ZAMARGU-4260 file (C-alpha; in steps of 0.2 Angstrom, whole numbers, plus 5000, padded with zeros to 4 digits):
<rodrens>
0) 5023/4859/4746 | 5037/4860/4733 | 5051/4856/4745 | 5061/4840/4747 | 5071/4830/4759
5) 5088/4822/4758 | 5082/4809/4745 | 5077/4822/4732 | 5080/4816/4714 | 5084/4798/4719
10) 5075/4783/4713 | 5068/4776/4730 | 5066/4757/4725 | 5081/4749/4734 | 5098/4752/4741
15) 5110/4759/4728 | 5097/4764/4716 | 5102/4782/4717 | 5117/4779/4706 | 5133/4790/4706
20) 5124/4806/4713 | 5117/4795/4727 | 5135/4789/4731 | 5142/4806/4732 | 5128/4812/4743
25) 5130/4796/4754 | 5149/4800/4756 | 5145/4818/4761 | 5131/4813/4773 | 5142/4800/4781
30) 5156/4812/4784 | 5144/4824/4793 | 5136/4810/4803 | 5154/4804/4808 | 5158/4821/4815
35) 5142/4822/4825 | 5144/4805/4832 | 5161/4809/4838 | 5154/4824/4848 | 5140/4813/4856
40) 5153/4799/4860 | 5164/4813/4868 | 5149/4817/4880 | 5148/4798/4884 | 5166/4798/4888
45) 5165/4813/4899 | 5151/4805/4909 | 5161/4790/4911 | 5176/4800/4919 | 5164/4812/4928
50) 5172/4826/4919 | 5155/4834/4914 | 5153/4842/4897 | 5168/4839/4886 | 5180/4854/4882
55) 5176/4863/4866 | 5160/4854/4863 | 5143/4863/4862 | 5129/4851/4862 | 5117/4864/4854
60) 5130/4870/4841 | 5124/4858/4828 | 5106/4857/4832 | 5092/4868/4825 | 5078/4857/4831
65) 5062/4863/4837 | 5055/4858/4854 | 5039/4850/4848 | 5042/4833/4857 | 5027/4823/4857
70) 5020/4830/4841 | 5007/4818/4833 | 5009/4823/4815 | 5026/4826/4806 | 5031/4843/4802
75) 5033/4850/4784 | 5047/4843/4773 | 5064/4850/4775 | 5071/4863/4763 | 5081/4857/4748
80) 5099/4853/4751 | 5096/4850/4770 | 5108/4837/4777 | 5099/4821/4781 | 5101/4823/4800
85) 5095/4840/4800 | 5081/4835/4788 | 5076/4821/4800 | 5075/4834/4815 | 5065/4847/4805
90) 5053/4834/4798 | 5049/4825/4814 | 5050/4840/4826 | 5064/4833/4836 | 5072/4841/4851
95) 5091/4843/4854 | 5090/4829/4866 | 5081/4817/4854 | 5093/4822/4840 | 5108/4817/4851
100) 5099/4801/4856 | 5098/4796/4838 | 5116/4800/4835 | 5120/4788/4850 | 5110/4774/4843
105) 5118/4777/4826 | 5135/4776/4834 | 5131/4759/4840 | 5129/4753/4822 | 5144/4763/4815
110) 5158/4765/4828 | 5165/4749/4835 | 5171/4758/4851 | 5153/4763/4856 | 5149/4747/4866
115) 5165/4748/4877 | 5162/4767/4880 | 5143/4764/4884 | 5149/4750/4897 | 5161/4762/4904
120) 5149/4776/4906 | 5136/4764/4914 | 5149/4756/4925 | 5142/4739/4920 | 5150/4728/4906
125) 5133/4719/4903 | 5126/4736/4897 | 5138/4738/4883 | 5124/4747/4872 | 5114/4763/4872
130) 5100/4764/4884 | 5088/4778/4889 | 5095/4779/4907 | 5112/4782/4899 | 5105/4796/4887
135) 5096/4805/4902 | 5112/4805/4912 | 5125/4809/4898 | 5117/4820/4885 | 5112/4838/4885
140) 5094/4845/4889 | 5087/4828/4893 | 5068/4826/4895 | 5058/4810/4900 | 5045/4813/4887
145) 5057/4809/4873 | 5053/4790/4875 | 5034/4790/4877 | 5025/4780/4864 | 5017/4796/4857
150) 5033/4806/4856 | 5042/4806/4838 | 5055/4794/4842 | 5044/4779/4845 | 5028/4785/4836
155) 5037/4786/4820 | 5048/4770/4824 | 5064/4780/4823 | 5071/4770/4838 | 5066/4753/4844
160) 5067/4746/4862 | 5073/4728/4863 | 5061/4725/4878 | 5047/4738/4881 | 5044/4731/4898
165) 5062/4738/4903 | 5060/4756/4897 | 5076/4764/4904 | 5088/4749/4904 | 5083/4740/4888
170) 5094/4742/4873 | 5089/4756/4861 | 5092/4752/4842 | 5091/4764/4827 | 5078/4758/4814
175) 5088/4752/4799 | 5078/4763/4787 | 5083/4778/4797 | 5101/4773/4798 | 5102/4772/4779
180) 5093/4788/4777 | 5106/4797/4788 | 5120/4789/4777 | 5111/4796/4761 | 5105/4780/4754
185) 5086/4782/4751 | 5075/4767/4747 | 5057/4761/4751 | 5056/4753/4767 | 5056/4734/4765
190) 5041/4732/4776 | 5031/4741/4762 | 5036/4730/4748 | 5022/4720/4741 | 5009/4733/4746
195) 5016/4748/4737 | 5023/4751/4720 | 5031/4766/4712 | 5021/4776/4699 | 5031/4783/4685
200) 5028/4801/4679 | 5021/4803/4661 | 5033/4812/4649 | 5019/4824/4643 | 5001/4827/4647
205) 4987/4835/4636 | 4983/4853/4642 | 4967/4848/4651 | 4976/4834/4661 | 4990/4846/4665
210) 4978/4858/4672 | 4970/4844/4683 | 4987/4840/4689 | 4990/4858/4695 | 4973/4857/4704
215) 4979/4842/4713 | 4995/4850/4718 | 4986/4865/4724 | 4973/4854/4734 | 4988/4848/4745
220) 4993/4865/4750 | 4977/4875/4750 | 4964/4862/4755 | 4973/4856/4771 | 4967/4861/4788
225) 4966/4854/4806 | 4949/4847/4802 | 4953/4841/4784 | 4965/4828/4779 | 4979/4832/4767
230) 4970/4823/4753 | 4963/4825/4736 | 4951/4814/4726 | 4953/4811/4708 | 4938/4804/4700
235) 4932/4798/4683 | 4942/4792/4668 | 4951/4776/4669 | 4964/4770/4682 | 4980/4774/4672
240) 4974/4792/4668 | 4970/4795/4686 | 4988/4789/4690 | 4996/4799/4677 | 4988/4815/4684
245) 4992/4811/4702 | 5010/4807/4697 | 5012/4824/4687 | 5005/4833/4702 | 5017/4824/4714
250) 5032/4828/4702 | 5028/4847/4702 | 5027/4846/4721 | 5044/4839/4722 | 5037/4822/4727
255) 5038/4804/4721 | 5022/4794/4720 | 5018/4776/4726 | 5002/4767/4724 | 4992/4757/4736
260) 4976/4746/4732 | 4962/4750/4745 | 4959/4731/4746 | 4976/4730/4754 | 4973/4741/4768
265) 4971/4730/4784 | 4955/4729/4792 | 4963/4726/4809 | 4964/4744/4818 | 4981/4740/4825
270) 4989/4734/4809 | 4981/4748/4799 | 4989/4761/4811 | 5006/4753/4809 | 5004/4754/4791
275) 4999/4772/4792 | 5013/4777/4803 | 5026/4767/4792 | 5020/4776/4776 | 5019/4793/4784
280) 5037/4791/4789 | 5042/4785/4772 | 5032/4800/4764 | 5043/4812/4774 | 5060/4802/4771
285) 5058/4799/4752 | 5049/4812/4750 | 5033/4805/4742 | 5014/4806/4740 | 5002/4791/4741
290) 4990/4786/4728 | 4976/4775/4735 | 4966/4766/4721 | 4948/4762/4726 | 4938/4750/4716
295) 4923/4739/4721 | 4925/4737/4740 | 4914/4728/4752 | 4908/4736/4768 | 4922/4731/4779
300) 4935/4736/4766 | 4927/4753/4763 | 4927/4756/4782 | 4945/4752/4783 | 4949/4763/4769
305) 4940/4778/4776 | 4949/4776/4793 | 4966/4775/4784 | 4962/4791/4774 | 4955/4801/4789
310) 4972/4803/4797 | 4981/4808/4781 | 4995/4820/4787 | 5005/4818/4771 | 4999/4821/4753
315) 4987/4808/4748 | 4977/4806/4731 | 4962/4795/4731 | 4959/4787/4714 | 4941/4781/4711
320) 4928/4780/4698 | 4915/4789/4709 | 4918/4801/4723 | 4919/4793/4740 | 4903/4794/4750
325) 4908/4798/4768 | 4903/4809/4783 | 4921/4812/4787 | 4929/4828/4781 | 4938/4827/4764
330) 4949/4838/4754 | 4948/4844/4736 | 4940/4834/4722 | 4947/4834/4704 | 4938/4825/4690
335) 4948/4818/4675 | 4943/4830/4661 | 4936/4824/4644 | 4948/4827/4630 | 4942/4839/4617
340) 4943/4836/4599 | 4959/4846/4597 | 4968/4837/4611 | 4964/4820/4604 | 4969/4826/4586
345) 4986/4831/4594 | 4988/4815/4603 | 4984/4804/4588 | 4996/4815/4577 | 5010/4814/4589
350) 5008/4796/4592 | 5008/4791/4574 | 5021/4804/4567 | 5036/4792/4570 | 5027/4778/4561
355) 5018/4786/4547 | 5011/4804/4543 | 4992/4802/4542 | 4983/4816/4534 | 4971/4827/4543
360) 4956/4818/4536 | 4962/4801/4542 | 4966/4809/4559 | 4949/4817/4561 | 4941/4801/4557
365) 4950/4792/4571 | 4946/4807/4583 | 4927/4806/4578 | 4926/4788/4581 | 4937/4784/4596
370) 4937/4793/4613 | 4953/4785/4620 | 4964/4791/4635 | 4982/4797/4630 | 4991/4781/4636
375) 4979/4770/4626 | 4982/4781/4610 | 5000/4778/4613 | 4997/4759/4615 | 4987/4759/4598
380) 5001/4768/4589 | 5014/4755/4596 | 5003/4741/4589 | 5003/4749/4572 | 5022/4751/4573
385) 5024/4732/4576 | 5012/4727/4563 | 5016/4739/4549 | 5032/4731/4542 | 5023/4714/4541
390) 5006/4720/4533 | 5004/4719/4514 | 4986/4723/4513 | 4982/4737/4525 | 4990/4755/4526
395) 4994/4764/4542 | 4977/4773/4543 | 4968/4756/4542 | 4980/4748/4555 | 4977/4763/4566
400) 4958/4761/4565 | 4960/4742/4569 | 4972/4746/4583 | 4959/4759/4590 | 4945/4746/4589
405) 4955/4733/4598 | 4959/4745/4612 | 4941/4751/4613 | 4936/4733/4616 | 4944/4732/4633
410) 4932/4732/4647 | 4917/4728/4636 | 4917/4710/4634 | 4911/4706/4652 | 4896/4718/4650
415) 4888/4709/4635 | 4890/4699/4619 | 4902/4706/4606 | 4901/4701/4588 | 4914/4704/4575
420) 4902/4708/4560 | 4904/4698/4544 | 4887/4701/4535 | 4885/4714/4521 | 4871/4723/4513
425) 4869/4708/4501 | 4864/4697/4516 | 4849/4708/4520 | 4832/4704/4512 | 4822/4720/4516
430) 4811/4733/4506 | 4820/4747/4498 | 4812/4759/4511 | 4820/4750/4526 | 4836/4748/4517
435) 4837/4767/4513 | 4834/4771/4531 | 4848/4760/4537 | 4860/4768/4524 | 4854/4785/4531
440) 4859/4780/4548 | 4876/4774/4543 | 4878/4791/4534 | 4874/4800/4550 | 4887/4791/4560
445) 4900/4792/4546 | 4898/4810/4542 | 4899/4816/4560 | 4916/4825/4559 | 4910/4835/4544
450) 4893/4840/4550 | 4897/4842/4569 | 4914/4850/4568 | 4918/4857/4551 | 4900/4864/4548
455) 4898/4869/4566 | 4882/4860/4571 | 4890/4853/4587 | 4891/4871/4593 | 4873/4876/4589
460) 4864/4861/4594 | 4875/4856/4608 | 4864/4842/4615 | 4855/4827/4607 | 4869/4824/4595
465) 4870/4805/4597 | 4863/4794/4584 | 4849/4783/4591 | 4837/4771/4582 | 4823/4759/4586
470) 4821/4743/4577 | 4804/4736/4578 | 4798/4719/4572 | 4794/4701/4576 | 4807/4689/4581
475) 4818/4683/4567 | 4814/4697/4555 | 4832/4703/4553 | 4834/4717/4567 | 4851/4710/4573
480) 4857/4706/4556 | 4853/4723/4550 | 4863/4730/4565 | 4878/4718/4560 | 4877/4724/4542
485) 4878/4742/4548 | 4893/4738/4560 | 4902/4730/4546 | 4899/4745/4535 | 4906/4757/4549
490) 4921/4746/4553 | 4915/4743/4571 | 4911/4729/4583 | 4893/4725/4586 | 4890/4724/4605
495) 4873/4717/4611 | 4866/4721/4628 | 4851/4711/4634 | 4841/4724/4643 | 4831/4710/4652
500) 4848/4706/4661 | 4852/4724/4664 | 4836/4729/4672 | 4836/4726/4691 | 4822/4725/4704
505) 4834/4735/4716 | 4832/4754/4715 | 4846/4762/4707 | 4855/4746/4701 | 4848/4747/4683
510) 4855/4765/4680 | 4872/4758/4688 | 4872/4744/4675 | 4868/4755/4661 | 4881/4768/4666
515) 4894/4754/4666 | 4889/4749/4648 | 4889/4767/4641 | 4905/4772/4650 | 4914/4757/4642
520) 4907/4760/4625 | 4912/4778/4625 | 4929/4773/4619 | 4920/4772/4603 | 4923/4755/4596
525) 4906/4747/4595 | 4889/4749/4589 | 4877/4747/4604 | 4862/4736/4602 | 4850/4735/4617
530) 4840/4719/4614 | 4823/4716/4622 | 4819/4734/4625 | 4802/4729/4631 | 4809/4724/4647
535) 4812/4742/4651 | 4800/4752/4640 | 4781/4752/4640 | 4767/4764/4642 | 4772/4777/4655
540) 4764/4771/4671 | 4755/4782/4683 | 4766/4785/4698 | 4758/4775/4712 | 4773/4771/4722
545) 4792/4773/4722 | 4795/4758/4710 | 4784/4767/4697 | 4794/4783/4699 | 4810/4774/4697
550) 4805/4764/4682 | 4801/4780/4673 | 4818/4787/4679 | 4827/4771/4672 | 4819/4774/4655
555) 4824/4793/4655 | 4842/4789/4660 | 4844/4776/4646 | 4837/4789/4633 | 4848/4802/4640
560) 4864/4792/4639 | 4859/4786/4621 | 4857/4804/4616 | 4874/4809/4623 | 4883/4793/4616
565) 4895/4798/4603 | 4892/4782/4593 | 4876/4773/4586 | 4864/4766/4599 | 4850/4754/4594
570) 4835/4748/4603 | 4825/4733/4597 | 4807/4728/4602 | 4794/4716/4597 | 4780/4727/4603
575) 4782/4744/4595 | 4764/4749/4600 | 4768/4746/4618 | 4780/4760/4618 | 4776/4777/4625
580) 4775/4790/4611 | 4785/4803/4622 | 4799/4791/4622 | 4798/4788/4603 | 4800/4806/4600
585) 4817/4806/4608 | 4823/4793/4596 | 4830/4799/4579 | 4826/4784/4568 | 4812/4771/4569
590) 4814/4756/4557 | 4800/4743/4555 | 4805/4726/4551 | 4789/4718/4543 | 4786/4699/4542
595) 4794/4694/4525 | 4782/4691/4511 | 4783/4674/4501 | 4794/4681/4488 | 4806/4688/4501
600) 4806/4671/4510 | 4811/4663/4494 | 4825/4675/4492 | 4831/4672/4510 | 4831/4653/4506
605) 4842/4655/4491 | 4854/4665/4501 | 4855/4654/4516 | 4860/4638/4506 | 4878/4638/4503
610) 4884/4635/4485 | 4895/4621/4490 | 4881/4612/4500 | 4876/4595/4490 | 4858/4597/4487
615) 4845/4587/4477 | 4828/4594/4471 | 4828/4609/4484 | 4815/4621/4478 | 4816/4639/4487
620) 4799/4643/4480 | 4791/4628/4489 | 4801/4631/4505 | 4795/4649/4505 | 4777/4642/4508
625) 4783/4640/4526 | 4776/4655/4535 | 4792/4659/4546 | 4804/4673/4547 | 4822/4674/4542
630) 4828/4668/4559 | 4818/4652/4558 | 4823/4649/4540 | 4841/4649/4545 | 4837/4636/4559
635) 4828/4625/4547 | 4841/4625/4534 | 4855/4621/4546 | 4845/4607/4555 | 4841/4600/4538
640) 4859/4600/4533 | 4864/4590/4549 | 4851/4577/4546 | 4857/4575/4528 | 4875/4574/4534
645) 4871/4561/4547 | 4862/4550/4533 | 4877/4552/4522 | 4865/4559/4509 | 4863/4575/4499
650) 4851/4588/4507 | 4834/4586/4501 | 4816/4592/4504 | 4812/4578/4516 | 4826/4584/4527
655) 4819/4601/4526 | 4802/4594/4531 | 4809/4585/4546 | 4818/4601/4552 | 4803/4612/4549
660) 4792/4601/4560 | 4806/4603/4574 | 4806/4622/4572 | 4787/4623/4572 | 4786/4613/4588
665) 4798/4625/4596 | 4787/4639/4590 | 4772/4630/4597 | 4764/4629/4580 | 4758/4616/4568
670) 4762/4614/4549 | 4747/4617/4539 | 4743/4607/4522 | 4745/4623/4512 | 4763/4626/4519
675) 4769/4609/4512 | 4759/4608/4497 | 4769/4600/4482 | 4784/4595/4493 | 4782/4576/4490
</rodrens>
């Protein structure tokens, strides 16, 4: 690759977009084209007078065309600086006769004397236009195959027939896009507007992305063969990162890049073929590569995409999260690389430098927590730039953290329930032993940069560096509240995933759902809490059929992703004894949440009642006689408050009694005399 046609260096978005340089090129191209048109019209005049070839004119003098008429695929791009007409001849493999026929149809658009000269040459005033029969009679080296549907002129829609049923006498017209190309005015064919969009080239890429772009460019030149399309797949990462790598690869190959959504590829074979031919012609004229963005497609869309890609005769990049699964030959595959710590450090430092100089500790903290693509880091820095002049309480480092958190949320909300944590350590009522373990977990997350990078443990241990925990205890004992407190301490969101909703009866779907969660969470802005782990965990079953085998694989996949996860991942369960000990060994922390004792329940009651609530004779000691966990205590307190508000009275023990009866009915229990002793 690395060569360009007549449109090199011009923005191909519309007529006139090339600017002053495009205007100059257009004047030069127009002058050359005019001289060539005069030569062809002289042959038409000579035919009209029966004088044969005009004196001093050599029909082959200006032609360096090949004799590849009927070629199904376009030839390589023309060399830089090639005149548009010669570039057209070279790129599409046109013969000298086909070249002159193009000039004749161009004359019909540009020279007002052409109509009369054609009529005179045909001897028929009704045929005052170019026709194939006139070209065969008047132009040099004629051949009938030039106007077959598979020959370049019609295959690539360079010329059009007004009436295809009258092949030799129908008027021949030069395609408008080709005419503008010959005049040095490149633009994207209007018939492709709405389907394709120009992709900009990033100013700078991190080294690993730059290497990936080089591999894409190499794939176009070394991966193509008669049996393999000129195609490279770019997988992984996010959509913008894949586009940035593809655009950089196109730029270093001397190409522009246009993007097409796979869902916009027509399912109808004829319409799809027209789109493919039209684009392949544009790829030669601009010149440009195509980026096909593949998302979630149904069966028909996937089949249409594969058919469209199978005939790729010009550079194409397929952008998808996963490699395409197809029996058809495919080109090279390039995965979006994971940015290492130093690349992220450099990106954050460069993005924040014009705004504020963060010290190394602050930058390392951002790098340790967030795994964001380059364009997202720049977006976070832009957010800091907008907010910093108006912020009185937060410095640049804190704003950068919050901006990173907001960017990391993107794509996660649809996969579970996000909680912006507000609870602190003072809201937890737990034994010192459990609280100490929770604080230790926080320390493991917070001190990762020091231990993993500065002290080198990441290099010696390599695997299992993720912080994993299991919270075991009955419903309402504070497992979710503890996770919220830890998220607040770490400055993160709490993201709750209900495993009972993730687990699927269809083989392979559970892993797919889990992968989506972890891939989104890898940006680093959330503490992951997998609720209802009992839906997936249990005693490892004896493998009796494929479903047993895949159930065990699902658990192994979850634990593997948890161990590799850069943040904190927590599982909750109501039945710790049901878990396989082999699975427990792979979890770093296990925290038991016991049912609260009476004095702990009294403390929960004291904390759950707001100081501003109007109360009368509320006794937390008596309320603690109710043998319910913290979750139920909160429900009773809130329900009692609504009952009191409805009566217009202060909150009293009788309201709490009524609310307790409702809560016990929900729990399918009955209040015992001992639980309400002394209330009335």
